[in-house]
C-alpha positions as CSV (number, residue, x, y, z in Angstrom):
1,M,81.8,-26.5,156.6
2,N,84.7,-24.4,157.3
3,V,84.3,-21.1,154.9
4,S,88.1,-20.8,154.3
5,T,88.1,-24.2,152.3
6,L,85.0,-23.5,150.2
7,N,85.9,-23.8,146.4
8,M,84.4,-21.0,145.2
9,S,85.5,-21.2,141.5
10,K,83.2,-23.8,140.7
11,H,79.9,-22.8,142.1
12,F,79.8,-19.1,142.6
13,T,79.1,-16.2,140.0
14,E,81.8,-13.4,139.8
15,R,79.5,-11.3,141.8
16,E,79.1,-14.0,144.5
17,K,82.8,-14.6,144.8
18,I,83.3,-10.7,145.2
19,I,80.6,-10.6,147.8
20,E,82.1,-13.8,149.6
21,V,85.4,-12.0,149.9
22,V,84.0,-9.1,151.5
23,N,81.8,-11.3,153.9
24,R,85.1,-13.2,154.7
25,M,86.7,-9.7,156.1
26,F,84.2,-8.9,158.4
27,I,83.9,-12.6,159.6
28,Y,87.6,-13.2,159.8
29,T,87.9,-9.7,161.6
30,D,85.4,-10.7,164.3
31,Q,87.2,-14.1,164.6
32,M,90.4,-12.3,164.8
33,E,92.0,-14.4,162.1
34,W,94.8,-12.3,161.0
35,Q,96.6,-14.7,159.0
36,K,93.2,-15.6,156.9
37,L,92.6,-12.0,156.1
38,Q,96.0,-11.5,154.8
39,K,95.9,-14.7,152.7
40,E,92.5,-14.8,151.4
41,V,91.0,-11.4,151.7
42,F,93.5,-8.4,151.3
43,A,95.8,-7.5,148.5
44,T,99.5,-6.9,149.4
45,T,99.0,-3.3,149.7
46,V,95.8,-1.8,150.3
47,F,94.8,1.9,150.1
48,F,93.2,2.4,153.6
49,D,91.0,5.2,154.4
50,V,89.6,5.5,157.7
51,T,89.4,9.3,157.9
52,S,85.7,9.5,158.7
53,L,87.0,7.8,162.2
54,G,89.7,10.5,162.4
55,G,92.4,8.1,161.2
56,T,94.2,8.7,157.8
57,A,94.1,7.6,154.1
58,E,97.4,5.8,153.2
59,N,98.7,2.7,151.5
60,L,99.0,0.0,154.0
61,S,100.4,-3.6,153.7
62,A,97.7,-6.4,154.7
63,I,100.2,-7.2,157.5
64,E,100.1,-3.6,159.0
65,I,96.2,-3.4,158.7
66,C,95.9,-6.5,160.5
67,K,98.6,-5.5,163.4
68,N,96.7,-2.2,163.5
69,W,93.2,-4.1,164.0
70,E,94.7,-6.5,166.6
71,R,96.1,-3.7,168.7
72,G,92.8,-1.9,168.5
73,F,90.7,-5.0,169.6
74,F,93.0,-6.0,172.5
75,G,91.0,-6.0,175.8
76,L,87.8,-6.5,174.0
77,D,85.7,-9.6,174.6
78,A,83.9,-9.6,171.3
79,V,83.5,-7.9,168.1
80,Y,80.6,-8.4,165.9
81,H,80.0,-7.2,162.2
82,L,76.9,-7.2,160.2
83,V,76.8,-6.2,156.6
84,G,74.3,-6.1,153.8
85,N,72.9,-4.2,150.7
86,H,75.9,-5.0,148.8
87,L,76.2,-3.0,145.4
88,V,78.7,-4.6,143.0
89,T,79.9,-2.9,139.8
90,L,82.1,-5.5,138.0
91,E,84.3,-4.3,135.3
92,G,86.9,-6.7,133.8
93,F,89.2,-7.7,136.5
94,T,88.2,-4.9,138.9
95,A,85.2,-4.5,141.0
96,E,83.6,-2.1,143.3
97,V,81.4,-2.8,146.2
98,F,79.2,-0.7,148.5
99,C,77.7,-1.7,151.4
100,Y,76.1,-0.8,154.7
101,S,77.6,-2.2,158.1
102,S,77.0,-2.0,161.8
103,A,79.6,-3.2,164.3
104,I,79.7,-3.7,168.1
105,H,82.5,-3.9,170.3
106,Y,81.8,-5.6,173.6
107,R,83.9,-5.6,176.9
108,E,82.6,-6.9,179.9
109,A,84.5,-5.1,182.2
110,A,83.8,-1.8,180.8
111,E,83.0,0.7,183.7
112,Y,80.8,3.0,181.4
113,G,79.0,0.8,179.2
114,M,80.0,-2.8,177.8
115,T,79.2,-1.8,174.3
116,R,80.1,0.8,171.3
117,E,78.4,0.5,168.2
118,F,79.4,2.0,164.7
119,V,77.1,2.3,161.9
120,G,78.2,3.4,158.4
121,S,79.1,2.0,154.9
122,Y,82.0,0.6,153.2
123,D,83.5,1.6,149.6
124,L,85.6,-1.2,148.6
125,H,87.7,-2.0,145.5
126,L,88.8,-5.4,144.5
127,T,91.1,-6.8,142.0
128,Q,91.0,-10.2,140.6
129,T,94.4,-11.9,141.0
130,E,95.7,-15.5,140.5
131,K,94.6,-16.2,143.9
132,G,91.2,-14.8,143.4
133,W,89.6,-11.5,144.2
134,R,91.5,-9.3,146.7
135,I,90.5,-6.0,148.4
136,D,93.0,-3.3,147.4
137,A,91.3,-0.2,148.4
138,F,89.1,0.1,151.5
139,K,87.2,3.1,152.7
140,Y,85.1,3.3,155.8
141,N,82.2,6.1,155.9
142,L,80.9,6.3,159.7
143,K,77.5,7.7,159.7
144,F,77.1,7.6,163.7
145,M,78.6,6.0,166.9
146,T,76.8,5.1,170.0
147,G,77.8,3.6,173.5
148,N,80.9,3.7,175.3
149,Q,83.3,5.4,172.8
150,T,86.5,4.8,175.0
151,M,85.2,1.2,176.3
152,E,86.8,2.2,179.9
């Protein structure tokens, strides 16, 4: 079954629909499905906070986020996210999700180690739209990072 064609409205609770969108973000990122991220996961504009990685906190379009991730993953042979322990707070047409995450980046040709791993958590905010739940705020909280940080 293709996850992008699943009709969530008839079969899932609101909590399950929200978690499904969050899971799609990680699965589509690993598959580098930039169009699906833009169409099925992100709101048009997202408050995007990656200050724990040394980045910035700013409003970005879904297109900008995907272009940044595409550039960031260039040269990697695989990206793998595993998330869990979803805590969902639902209030009307908005929801907050906290979840743990680990991400592994793999590059076979890397001279100083083929992997790097990020361990942390996410604080996400979603809004219900006419197209379903969409992430409109994204904060990554790095706990630690191991492995070849430069992937060189």
